[in-house]
All heavy atoms as a GROMACS GRO file, in nm:
protein
  531
    1MET      N    1   0.100   2.356   0.052
    1MET     CA    2   0.192   2.347  -0.059
    1MET      C    3   0.289   2.232  -0.033
    1MET      O    4   0.348   2.222   0.073
    1MET     CB    5   0.267   2.478  -0.074
    1MET     CG    6   0.364   2.480  -0.186
    1MET     SD    7   0.429   2.648  -0.199
    1MET     CE    8   0.561   2.621  -0.306
    2ARG      N    9   0.303   2.145  -0.130
    2ARG     CA   10   0.394   2.032  -0.116
    2ARG      C   11   0.536   2.077  -0.145
    2ARG      O   12   0.561   2.154  -0.234
    2ARG     CB   13   0.357   1.921  -0.211
    2ARG     CG   14   0.231   1.852  -0.172
    2ARG     CD   15   0.208   1.738  -0.264
    2ARG     NE   16   0.176   1.624  -0.181
    2ARG     CZ   17   0.155   1.505  -0.226
    2ARG    NH1   18   0.164   1.479  -0.354
    2ARG    NH2   19   0.125   1.407  -0.146
    3LYS      N   20   0.626   2.023  -0.067
    3LYS     CA   21   0.767   2.048  -0.090
    3LYS      C   22   0.828   1.924  -0.152
    3LYS      O   23   0.791   1.812  -0.119
    3LYS     CB   24   0.838   2.080   0.041
    3LYS     CG   25   0.789   2.209   0.104
    3LYS     CD   26   0.864   2.239   0.230
    3LYS     CE   27   0.811   2.366   0.291
    3LYS     NZ   28   0.880   2.402   0.412
    4THR      N   29   0.919   1.944  -0.244
    4THR     CA   30   0.983   1.832  -0.310
    4THR      C   31   1.131   1.831  -0.275
    4THR      O   32   1.196   1.935  -0.280
    4THR     CB   33   0.968   1.845  -0.463
    4THR    OG1   34   0.829   1.850  -0.494
    4THR    CG2   35   1.031   1.728  -0.534
    5ILE      N   36   1.178   1.714  -0.240
    5ILE     CA   37   1.319   1.695  -0.213
    5ILE      C   38   1.369   1.592  -0.312
    5ILE      O   39   1.315   1.482  -0.320
    5ILE     CB   40   1.344   1.645  -0.069
    5ILE    CG1   41   1.291   1.746   0.031
    5ILE    CG2   42   1.491   1.616  -0.048
    5ILE    CD1   43   1.296   1.696   0.175
    6LYS      N   44   1.470   1.625  -0.387
    6LYS     CA   45   1.526   1.531  -0.483
    6LYS      C   46   1.654   1.472  -0.424
    6LYS      O   47   1.740   1.545  -0.376
    6LYS     CB   48   1.556   1.600  -0.615
    6LYS     CG   49   1.430   1.645  -0.685
    6LYS     CD   50   1.461   1.703  -0.820
    6LYS     CE   51   1.330   1.745  -0.886
    6LYS     NZ   52   1.348   1.786  -1.023
    7ILE      N   53   1.660   1.341  -0.426
    7ILE     CA   54   1.780   1.272  -0.378
    7ILE      C   55   1.816   1.162  -0.477
    7ILE      O   56   1.732   1.113  -0.551
    7ILE     CB   57   1.759   1.210  -0.238
    7ILE    CG1   58   1.645   1.108  -0.241
    7ILE    CG2   59   1.733   1.315  -0.134
    7ILE    CD1   60   1.636   1.024  -0.116
    8GLU      N   61   1.942   1.128  -0.476
    8GLU     CA   62   1.985   1.013  -0.556
    8GLU      C   63   2.006   0.897  -0.461
    8GLU      O   64   2.071   0.911  -0.357
    8GLU     CB   65   2.114   1.046  -0.631
    8GLU     CG   66   2.090   1.140  -0.746
    8GLU     CD   67   2.210   1.150  -0.838
    8GLU    OE1   68   2.284   1.049  -0.853
    8GLU    OE2   69   2.230   1.258  -0.893
    9MET      N   70   1.948   0.783  -0.497
    9MET     CA   71   1.956   0.665  -0.411
    9MET      C   72   1.950   0.543  -0.501
    9MET      O   73   1.866   0.536  -0.590
    9MET     CB   74   1.838   0.666  -0.314
    9MET     CG   75   1.836   0.552  -0.216
    9MET     SD   76   1.695   0.558  -0.103
    9MET     CE   77   1.747   0.684   0.010
   10ASN      N   78   2.039   0.448  -0.476
   10ASN     CA   79   2.031   0.326  -0.555
   10ASN      C   80   1.932   0.230  -0.490
   10ASN      O   81   1.883   0.253  -0.379
   10ASN     CB   82   2.170   0.263  -0.575
   10ASN     CG   83   2.231   0.211  -0.447
   10ASN    OD1   84   2.163   0.152  -0.363
   10ASN    ND2   85   2.361   0.232  -0.432
   11LEU      N   86   1.901   0.124  -0.559
   11LEU     CA   87   1.800   0.030  -0.513
   11LEU      C   88   1.835  -0.032  -0.378
   11LEU      O   89   1.749  -0.044  -0.290
   11LEU     CB   90   1.778  -0.080  -0.617
   11LEU     CG   91   1.668  -0.180  -0.589
   11LEU    CD1   92   1.534  -0.111  -0.568
   11LEU    CD2   93   1.658  -0.282  -0.700
   12LYS      N   94   1.960  -0.069  -0.359
   12LYS     CA   95   2.001  -0.128  -0.232
   12LYS      C   96   1.979  -0.033  -0.116
   12LYS      O   97   1.934  -0.073  -0.008
   12LYS     CB   98   2.147  -0.173  -0.237
   12LYS     CG   99   2.169  -0.299  -0.315
   12LYS     CD  100   2.315  -0.342  -0.308
   12LYS     CE  101   2.333  -0.471  -0.388
   12LYS     NZ  102   2.470  -0.522  -0.378
   13GLU      N  103   2.010   0.094  -0.137
   13GLU     CA  104   1.990   0.195  -0.031
   13GLU      C  105   1.842   0.213  -0.001
   13GLU      O  106   1.803   0.225   0.115
   13GLU     CB  107   2.051   0.329  -0.073
   13GLU     CG  108   2.202   0.328  -0.080
   13GLU     CD  109   2.258   0.454  -0.145
   13GLU    OE1  110   2.194   0.511  -0.236
   13GLU    OE2  111   2.368   0.493  -0.102
   14LEU      N  112   1.759   0.212  -0.105
   14LEU     CA  113   1.614   0.226  -0.086
   14LEU      C  114   1.559   0.109  -0.007
   14LEU      O  115   1.481   0.126   0.088
   14LEU     CB  116   1.544   0.239  -0.221
   14LEU     CG  117   1.391   0.249  -0.216
   14LEU    CD1  118   1.347   0.371  -0.137
   14LEU    CD2  119   1.335   0.253  -0.357
   15ILE      N  120   1.597  -0.011  -0.044
   15ILE     CA  121   1.551  -0.132   0.026
   15ILE      C  122   1.595  -0.127   0.172
   15ILE      O  123   1.516  -0.155   0.263
   15ILE     CB  124   1.602  -0.259  -0.044
   15ILE    CG1  125   1.533  -0.274  -0.179
   15ILE    CG2  126   1.580  -0.383   0.043
   15ILE    CD1  127   1.595  -0.378  -0.270
   16LYS      N  128   1.718  -0.089   0.196
   16LYS     CA  129   1.769  -0.079   0.333
   16LYS      C  130   1.689   0.023   0.414
   16LYS      O  131   1.653  -0.002   0.530
   16LYS     CB  132   1.917  -0.040   0.331
   16LYS     CG  133   1.982  -0.037   0.466
   16LYS     CD  134   2.130  -0.003   0.455
   16LYS     CE  135   2.194   0.006   0.592
   16LYS     NZ  136   2.336   0.042   0.584
   17ALA      N  137   1.658   0.137   0.353
   17ALA     CA  138   1.581   0.241   0.421
   17ALA      C  139   1.440   0.192   0.455
   17ALA      O  140   1.389   0.217   0.564
   17ALA     CB  141   1.575   0.367   0.335
   18ILE      N  142   1.376   0.121   0.362
   18ILE     CA  143   1.241   0.071   0.386
   18ILE      C  144   1.243  -0.035   0.496
   18ILE      O  145   1.158  -0.036   0.585
   18ILE     CB  146   1.178   0.016   0.256
   18ILE    CG1  147   1.156   0.130   0.157
   18ILE    CG2  148   1.046  -0.056   0.285
   18ILE    CD1  149   1.118   0.086   0.018
   19LYS      N  150   1.343  -0.123   0.494
   19LYS     CA  151   1.353  -0.226   0.597
   19LYS      C  152   1.378  -0.166   0.735
   19LYS      O  153   1.339  -0.224   0.836
   19LYS     CB  154   1.464  -0.325   0.563
   19LYS     CG  155   1.426  -0.423   0.454
   19LYS     CD  156   1.538  -0.523   0.428
   19LYS     CE  157   1.496  -0.630   0.332
   19LYS     NZ  158   1.602  -0.730   0.312
   20ALA      N  159   1.441  -0.050   0.739
   20ALA     CA  160   1.470   0.016   0.867
   20ALA      C  161   1.346   0.083   0.926
   20ALA      O  162   1.343   0.115   1.044
   20ALA     CB  163   1.581   0.119   0.849
   21MET      N  164   1.243   0.103   0.843
   21MET     CA  165   1.119   0.166   0.892
   21MET      C  166   1.042   0.069   0.980
   21MET      O  167   1.053  -0.053   0.965
   21MET     CB  168   1.029   0.204   0.774
   21MET     CG  169   1.080   0.311   0.686
   21MET     SD  170   0.962   0.337   0.550
   21MET     CE  171   1.047   0.461   0.456
   22LYS      N  172   0.961   0.123   1.068
   22LYS     CA  173   0.868   0.038   1.143
   22LYS      C  174   0.770  -0.019   1.042
   22LYS      O  175   0.742   0.042   0.939
   22LYS     CB  176   0.796   0.120   1.250
   22LYS     CG  177   0.888   0.162   1.360
   22LYS     CD  178   0.815   0.230   1.471
   22LYS     CE  179   0.913   0.265   1.582
   22LYS     NZ  180   0.849   0.326   1.695
   23LYS      N  181   0.718  -0.137   1.070
   23LYS     CA  182   0.634  -0.209   0.974
   23LYS      C  183   0.520  -0.124   0.919
   23LYS      O  184   0.500  -0.118   0.798
   23LYS     CB  185   0.578  -0.336   1.038
   23LYS     CG  186   0.480  -0.409   0.947
   23LYS     CD  187   0.498  -0.555   0.949
   23LYS     CE  188   0.399  -0.630   0.866
   23LYS     NZ  189   0.393  -0.600   0.726
   24LYS      N  190   0.447  -0.058   1.006
   24LYS     CA  191   0.331   0.020   0.962
   24LYS      C  192   0.373   0.133   0.868
   24LYS      O  193   0.310   0.157   0.765
   24LYS     CB  194   0.258   0.076   1.083
   24LYS     CG  195   0.124   0.134   1.052
   24LYS     CD  196   0.047   0.168   1.178
   24LYS     CE  197  -0.089   0.225   1.144
   24LYS     NZ  198  -0.168   0.253   1.262
   25LYS      N  199   0.483   0.202   0.900
   25LYS     CA  200   0.531   0.310   0.813
   25LYS      C  201   0.584   0.256   0.681
   25LYS      O  202   0.562   0.315   0.575
   25LYS     CB  203   0.639   0.391   0.884
   25LYS     CG  204   0.584   0.489   0.984
   25LYS     CD  205   0.688   0.594   1.015
   25LYS     CE  206   0.632   0.691   1.114
   25LYS     NZ  207   0.593   0.817   1.056
   26GLY      N  208   0.654   0.144   0.686
   26GLY     CA  209   0.705   0.083   0.563
   26GLY      C  210   0.592   0.039   0.472
   26GLY      O  211   0.596   0.062   0.350
   27ASP      N  212   0.491  -0.024   0.531
   27ASP     CA  213   0.374  -0.067   0.452
   27ASP      C  214   0.304   0.053   0.389
   27ASP      O  215   0.265   0.049   0.272
   27ASP     CB  216   0.276  -0.145   0.539
   27ASP     CG  217   0.327  -0.282   0.579
   27ASP    OD1  218   0.431  -0.327   0.524
   27ASP    OD2  219   0.264  -0.344   0.666
   28SER      N  220   0.289   0.158   0.468
   28SER     CA  221   0.224   0.279   0.418
   28SER      C  222   0.305   0.342   0.304
   28SER      O  223   0.249   0.384   0.202
   28SER     CB  224   0.208   0.380   0.532
   28SER     OG  225   0.147   0.497   0.485
   29PHE      N  226   0.436   0.347   0.320
   29PHE     CA  227   0.523   0.401   0.216
   29PHE      C  228   0.511   0.321   0.086
   29PHE      O  229   0.496   0.378  -0.022
   29PHE     CB  230   0.669   0.404   0.262
   29PHE     CG  231   0.764   0.442   0.153
   29PHE    CD1  232   0.781   0.575   0.118
   29PHE    CD2  233   0.836   0.345   0.085
   29PHE    CE1  234   0.867   0.611   0.016
   29PHE    CE2  235   0.923   0.380  -0.017
   29PHE     CZ  236   0.938   0.514  -0.052
   30LEU      N  237   0.515   0.189   0.099
   30LEU     CA  238   0.506   0.104  -0.020
   30LEU      C  239   0.370   0.120  -0.089
   30LEU      O  240   0.362   0.123  -0.212
   30LEU     CB  241   0.533  -0.042   0.015
   30LEU     CG  242   0.677  -0.072   0.053
   30LEU    CD1  243   0.690  -0.215   0.104
   30LEU    CD2  244   0.771  -0.047  -0.062
   31GLU      N  245   0.264   0.131  -0.010
   31GLU     CA  246   0.131   0.150  -0.069
   31GLU      C  247   0.125   0.285  -0.142
   31GLU      O  248   0.071   0.294  -0.253
   31GLU     CB  249   0.024   0.143   0.040
   31GLU     CG  250  -0.116   0.147  -0.018
   31GLU     CD  251  -0.223   0.118   0.083
   31GLU    OE1  252  -0.219   0.009   0.144
   31GLU    OE2  253  -0.310   0.203   0.102
   32ASP      N  254   0.181   0.388  -0.081
   32ASP     CA  255   0.183   0.520  -0.147
   32ASP      C  256   0.264   0.516  -0.276
   32ASP      O  257   0.227   0.576  -0.376
   32ASP     CB  258   0.241   0.626  -0.054
   32ASP     CG  259   0.149   0.661   0.062
   32ASP    OD1  260   0.030   0.623   0.057
   32ASP    OD2  261   0.197   0.726   0.158
   33LEU      N  262   0.376   0.444  -0.271
   33LEU     CA  263   0.461   0.432  -0.390
   33LEU      C  264   0.386   0.360  -0.503
   33LEU      O  265   0.388   0.404  -0.618
   33LEU     CB  266   0.590   0.358  -0.355
   33LEU     CG  267   0.691   0.341  -0.467
   33LEU    CD1  268   0.739   0.475  -0.520
   33LEU    CD2  269   0.809   0.258  -0.417
   34LEU      N  270   0.320   0.252  -0.470
   34LEU     CA  271   0.242   0.179  -0.570
   34LEU      C  272   0.129   0.265  -0.625
   34LEU      O  273   0.104   0.267  -0.746
   34LEU     CB  274   0.183   0.051  -0.511
   34LEU     CG  275   0.280  -0.065  -0.493
   34LEU    CD1  276   0.218  -0.174  -0.408
   34LEU    CD2  277   0.322  -0.120  -0.628
   35ALA      N  278   0.063   0.338  -0.537
   35ALA     CA  279  -0.048   0.424  -0.581
   35ALA      C  280   0.001   0.533  -0.674
   35ALA      O  281  -0.065   0.566  -0.774
   35ALA     CB  282  -0.117   0.485  -0.459
   36ALA      N  283   0.117   0.590  -0.645
   36ALA     CA  284   0.170   0.697  -0.729
   36ALA      C  285   0.220   0.643  -0.863
   36ALA      O  286   0.217   0.713  -0.964
   36ALA     CB  287   0.284   0.768  -0.656
   37THR      N  288   0.266   0.520  -0.863
   37THR     CA  289   0.324   0.461  -0.982
   37THR      C  290   0.221   0.396  -1.073
   37THR      O  291   0.232   0.399  -1.195
   37THR     CB  292   0.431   0.357  -0.943
   37THR    OG1  293   0.521   0.417  -0.850
   37THR    CG2  294   0.509   0.309  -1.062
   38PHE      N  295   0.121   0.334  -1.012
   38PHE     CA  296   0.020   0.259  -1.088
   38PHE      C  297  -0.121   0.303  -1.050
   38PHE      O  298  -0.177   0.255  -0.951
   38PHE     CB  299   0.034   0.109  -1.060
   38PHE     CG  300   0.168   0.052  -1.095
   38PHE    CD1  301   0.260   0.022  -0.996
   38PHE    CD2  302   0.202   0.028  -1.227
   38PHE    CE1  303   0.384  -0.031  -1.028
   38PHE    CE2  304   0.325  -0.024  -1.260
   38PHE     CZ  305   0.418  -0.054  -1.160
   39PRO      N  306  -0.183   0.393  -1.127
   39PRO     CA  307  -0.319   0.438  -1.097
   39PRO      C  308  -0.418   0.321  -1.087
   39PRO      O  309  -0.514   0.326  -1.009
   39PRO     CB  310  -0.354   0.530  -1.214
   39PRO     CG  311  -0.224   0.573  -1.270
   39PRO     CD  312  -0.128   0.458  -1.245
   40GLU      N  313  -0.394   0.214  -1.164
   40GLU     CA  314  -0.486   0.099  -1.158
   40GLU      C  315  -0.480   0.030  -1.021
   40GLU      O  316  -0.574  -0.037  -0.981
   40GLU     CB  317  -0.460   0.000  -1.271
   40GLU     CG  318  -0.321  -0.058  -1.278
   40GLU     CD  319  -0.220   0.025  -1.356
   40GLU    OE1  320  -0.252   0.133  -1.407
   40GLU    OE2  321  -0.106  -0.021  -1.365
   41TYR      N  322  -0.371   0.047  -0.948
   41TYR     CA  323  -0.359  -0.009  -0.813
   41TYR      C  324  -0.465   0.054  -0.723
   41TYR      O  325  -0.536  -0.016  -0.652
   41TYR     CB  326  -0.218   0.015  -0.758
   41TYR     CG  327  -0.198  -0.028  -0.615
   41TYR    CD1  328  -0.188  -0.162  -0.582
   41TYR    CD2  329  -0.188   0.064  -0.513
   41TYR    CE1  330  -0.169  -0.203  -0.452
   41TYR    CE2  331  -0.169   0.025  -0.382
   41TYR     CZ  332  -0.160  -0.109  -0.352
   41TYR     OH  333  -0.141  -0.148  -0.221
   42LEU      N  334  -0.476   0.187  -0.728
   42LEU     CA  335  -0.578   0.255  -0.648
   42LEU      C  336  -0.718   0.212  -0.691
   42LEU      O  337  -0.806   0.192  -0.606
   42LEU     CB  338  -0.566   0.407  -0.662
   42LEU     CG  339  -0.457   0.473  -0.580
   42LEU    CD1  340  -0.456   0.623  -0.605
   42LEU    CD2  341  -0.475   0.445  -0.434
   43ALA      N  342  -0.739   0.198  -0.820
   43ALA     CA  343  -0.870   0.156  -0.869
   43ALA      C  344  -0.905   0.017  -0.817
   43ALA      O  345  -1.019  -0.009  -0.779
   43ALA     CB  346  -0.872   0.158  -1.022
   44SER      N  347  -0.806  -0.073  -0.812
   44SER     CA  348  -0.832  -0.208  -0.762
   44SER      C  349  -0.864  -0.207  -0.613
   44SER      O  350  -0.948  -0.285  -0.567
   44SER     CB  351  -0.714  -0.302  -0.791
   44SER     OG  352  -0.604  -0.272  -0.707
   45ILE      N  353  -0.802  -0.118  -0.538
   45ILE     CA  354  -0.832  -0.107  -0.395
   45ILE      C  355  -0.975  -0.056  -0.377
   45ILE      O  356  -1.052  -0.110  -0.297
   45ILE     CB  357  -0.732  -0.014  -0.324
   45ILE    CG1  358  -0.594  -0.080  -0.317
   45ILE    CG2  359  -0.780   0.022  -0.184
   45ILE    CD1  360  -0.485   0.010  -0.265
   46ARG      N  361  -1.011   0.048  -0.454
   46ARG     CA  362  -1.149   0.100  -0.444
   46ARG      C  363  -1.250  -0.008  -0.478
   46ARG      O  364  -1.352  -0.023  -0.411
   46ARG     CB  365  -1.166   0.219  -0.539
   46ARG     CG  366  -1.105   0.345  -0.488
   46ARG     CD  367  -1.146   0.466  -0.576
   46ARG     NE  368  -1.044   0.566  -0.563
   46ARG     CZ  369  -0.948   0.589  -0.653
   46ARG    NH1  370  -0.943   0.522  -0.765
   46ARG    NH2  371  -0.858   0.682  -0.633
   47GLU      N  372  -1.223  -0.085  -0.582
   47GLU     CA  373  -1.314  -0.192  -0.623
   47GLU      C  374  -1.326  -0.299  -0.516
   47GLU      O  375  -1.436  -0.344  -0.483
   47GLU     CB  376  -1.264  -0.254  -0.754
   47GLU     CG  377  -1.355  -0.362  -0.808
   47GLU     CD  378  -1.302  -0.423  -0.937
   47GLU    OE1  379  -1.212  -0.366  -1.001
   47GLU    OE2  380  -1.352  -0.531  -0.973
   48ALA      N  381  -1.213  -0.339  -0.458
   48ALA     CA  382  -1.215  -0.442  -0.353
   48ALA      C  383  -1.291  -0.393  -0.231
   48ALA      O  384  -1.369  -0.469  -0.171
   48ALA     CB  385  -1.073  -0.479  -0.315
   49ARG      N  386  -1.273  -0.267  -0.194
   49ARG     CA  387  -1.346  -0.213  -0.078
   49ARG      C  388  -1.495  -0.205  -0.105
   49ARG      O  389  -1.576  -0.233  -0.017
   49ARG     CB  390  -1.288  -0.077  -0.040
   49ARG     CG  391  -1.151  -0.089   0.023
   49ARG     CD  392  -1.091   0.045   0.057
   49ARG     NE  393  -0.959   0.027   0.118
   49ARG     CZ  394  -0.869   0.122   0.129
   49ARG    NH1  395  -0.895   0.244   0.085
   49ARG    NH2  396  -0.753   0.098   0.185
   50ALA      N  397  -1.531  -0.168  -0.227
   50ALA     CA  398  -1.673  -0.162  -0.264
   50ALA      C  399  -1.733  -0.303  -0.261
   50ALA      O  400  -1.846  -0.321  -0.212
   50ALA     CB  401  -1.690  -0.100  -0.402
   51ASP      N  402  -1.661  -0.401  -0.312
   51ASP     CA  403  -1.708  -0.540  -0.308
   51ASP      C  404  -1.729  -0.586  -0.164
   51ASP      O  405  -1.828  -0.651  -0.132
   51ASP     CB  406  -1.609  -0.635  -0.377
   51ASP     CG  407  -1.611  -0.622  -0.528
   51ASP    OD1  408  -1.705  -0.560  -0.583
   51ASP    OD2  409  -1.518  -0.674  -0.592
   52TYR      N  410  -1.636  -0.551  -0.076
   52TYR     CA  411  -1.647  -0.591   0.065
   52TYR      C  412  -1.769  -0.525   0.129
   52TYR      O  413  -1.848  -0.591   0.196
   52TYR     CB  414  -1.520  -0.554   0.141
   52TYR     CG  415  -1.528  -0.589   0.287
   52TYR    CD1  416  -1.516  -0.720   0.330
   52TYR    CD2  417  -1.551  -0.491   0.382
   52TYR    CE1  418  -1.526  -0.754   0.464
   52TYR    CE2  419  -1.560  -0.523   0.516
   52TYR     CZ  420  -1.547  -0.654   0.556
   52TYR     OH  421  -1.559  -0.685   0.689
   53ARG      N  422  -1.786  -0.393   0.106
   53ARG     CA  423  -1.900  -0.321   0.164
   53ARG      C  424  -2.032  -0.377   0.114
   53ARG      O  425  -2.130  -0.382   0.189
   53ARG     CB  426  -1.891  -0.172   0.133
   53ARG     CG  427  -1.793  -0.097   0.221
   53ARG     CD  428  -1.809   0.054   0.208
   53ARG     NE  429  -1.785   0.102   0.072
   53ARG     CZ  430  -1.667   0.133   0.022
   53ARG    NH1  431  -1.560   0.124   0.097
   53ARG    NH2  432  -1.654   0.174  -0.102
   54SER      N  433  -2.037  -0.420  -0.010
   54SER     CA  434  -2.162  -0.471  -0.066
   54SER      C  435  -2.190  -0.617  -0.027
   54SER      O  436  -2.295  -0.671  -0.060
   54SER     CB  437  -2.161  -0.459  -0.219
   54SER     OG  438  -2.070  -0.550  -0.276
   55GLY      N  439  -2.093  -0.680   0.041
   55GLY     CA  440  -2.112  -0.817   0.084
   55GLY      C  441  -2.068  -0.922  -0.016
   55GLY      O  442  -2.088  -1.041   0.007
   56LYS      N  443  -2.009  -0.880  -0.127
   56LYS     CA  444  -1.962  -0.976  -0.227
   56LYS      C  445  -1.841  -1.054  -0.179
   56LYS      O  446  -1.814  -1.163  -0.227
   56LYS     CB  447  -1.926  -0.904  -0.357
   56LYS     CG  448  -2.042  -0.845  -0.431
   56LYS     CD  449  -1.994  -0.777  -0.558
   56LYS     CE  450  -2.107  -0.707  -0.629
   56LYS     NZ  451  -2.058  -0.633  -0.746
   57VAL      N  452  -1.767  -0.996  -0.085
   57VAL     CA  453  -1.645  -1.057  -0.035
   57VAL      C  454  -1.653  -1.064   0.116
   57VAL      O  455  -1.703  -0.974   0.182
   57VAL     CB  456  -1.521  -0.972  -0.076
   57VAL    CG1  457  -1.393  -1.031  -0.021
   57VAL    CG2  458  -1.513  -0.959  -0.226
   58LYS      N  459  -1.606  -1.172   0.172
   58LYS     CA  460  -1.608  -1.190   0.316
   58LYS      C  461  -1.465  -1.201   0.369
   58LYS      O  462  -1.374  -1.239   0.296
   58LYS     CB  463  -1.686  -1.314   0.353
   58LYS     CG  464  -1.832  -1.310   0.308
   58LYS     CD  465  -1.914  -1.414   0.376
   58LYS     CE  466  -2.058  -1.414   0.332
   58LYS     NZ  467  -2.128  -1.291   0.350
   59THR      N  468  -1.450  -1.168   0.496
   59THR     CA  469  -1.318  -1.179   0.557
   59THR      C  470  -1.286  -1.326   0.585
   59THR      O  471  -1.376  -1.412   0.587
   59THR     CB  472  -1.311  -1.103   0.690
   59THR    OG1  473  -1.398  -1.166   0.783
   59THR    CG2  474  -1.348  -0.956   0.673
   60HIS      N  475  -1.160  -1.354   0.610
   60HIS     CA  476  -1.117  -1.488   0.646
   60HIS      C  477  -1.192  -1.536   0.770
   60HIS      O  478  -1.239  -1.650   0.776
   60HIS     CB  479  -0.965  -1.487   0.671
   60HIS     CG  480  -0.907  -1.622   0.693
   60HIS    ND1  481  -0.902  -1.682   0.816
   60HIS    CD2  482  -0.852  -1.711   0.606
   60HIS    CE1  483  -0.845  -1.800   0.806
   60HIS    NE2  484  -0.814  -1.821   0.679
   61ALA      N  485  -1.207  -1.447   0.867
   61ALA     CA  486  -1.276  -1.481   0.991
   61ALA      C  487  -1.422  -1.515   0.965
   61ALA      O  488  -1.478  -1.606   1.027
   61ALA     CB  489  -1.266  -1.367   1.091
   62GLU      N  490  -1.489  -1.443   0.875
   62GLU     CA  491  -1.628  -1.470   0.842
   62GLU      C  492  -1.645  -1.607   0.776
   62GLU      O  493  -1.742  -1.678   0.801
   62GLU     CB  494  -1.685  -1.362   0.753
   62GLU     CG  495  -1.701  -1.227   0.820
   62GLU     CD  496  -1.734  -1.116   0.725
   62GLU    OE1  497  -1.684  -1.116   0.611
   62GLU    OE2  498  -1.809  -1.026   0.766
   63VAL      N  499  -1.550  -1.644   0.694
   63VAL     CA  500  -1.559  -1.771   0.623
   63VAL      C  501  -1.520  -1.887   0.712
   63VAL      O  502  -1.589  -1.990   0.716
   63VAL     CB  503  -1.469  -1.769   0.496
   63VAL    CG1  504  -1.464  -1.904   0.429
   63VAL    CG2  505  -1.518  -1.663   0.398
   64PHE      N  506  -1.411  -1.872   0.788
   64PHE     CA  507  -1.357  -1.984   0.865
   64PHE      C  508  -1.383  -1.974   1.015
   64PHE      O  509  -1.340  -2.061   1.090
   64PHE     CB  510  -1.207  -1.998   0.838
   64PHE     CG  511  -1.176  -2.030   0.694
   64PHE    CD1  512  -1.128  -1.933   0.608
   64PHE    CD2  513  -1.197  -2.157   0.644
   64PHE    CE1  514  -1.102  -1.962   0.475
   64PHE    CE2  515  -1.171  -2.188   0.512
   64PHE     CZ  516  -1.123  -2.090   0.427
   65GLY      N  517  -1.447  -1.868   1.058
   65GLY     CA  518  -1.483  -1.852   1.198
   65GLY      C  519  -1.366  -1.836   1.293
   65GLY      O  520  -1.369  -1.884   1.404
   66ARG      N  521  -1.264  -1.769   1.249
   66ARG     CA  522  -1.147  -1.747   1.337
   66ARG      C  523  -1.130  -1.603   1.369
   66ARG      O  524  -1.146  -1.514   1.309
   66ARG     CB  525  -1.020  -1.801   1.272
   66ARG     CG  526  -1.027  -1.949   1.261
   66ARG     CD  527  -0.905  -2.001   1.193
   66ARG     NE  528  -0.925  -2.142   1.167
   66ARG     CZ  529  -0.831  -2.225   1.143
   66ARG    NH1  530  -0.707  -2.187   1.144
   66ARG    NH2  531  -0.854  -2.350   1.119
   0.00000   0.00000   0.00000
């Protein structure tokens, strides 16, 4: 069961809190926020991953050998 906590926070406080997070946690939080806000964001990620798995897209290292 999910628990919900409601808080009031202005934009500056939110930005400060995200910047205070370790990079990996901040990135994960922002990705979750985008996914919750924009369903098409998740669809674009699924599409990009499918393209990569099918070989339609290559990594930077595969293209430039780095």
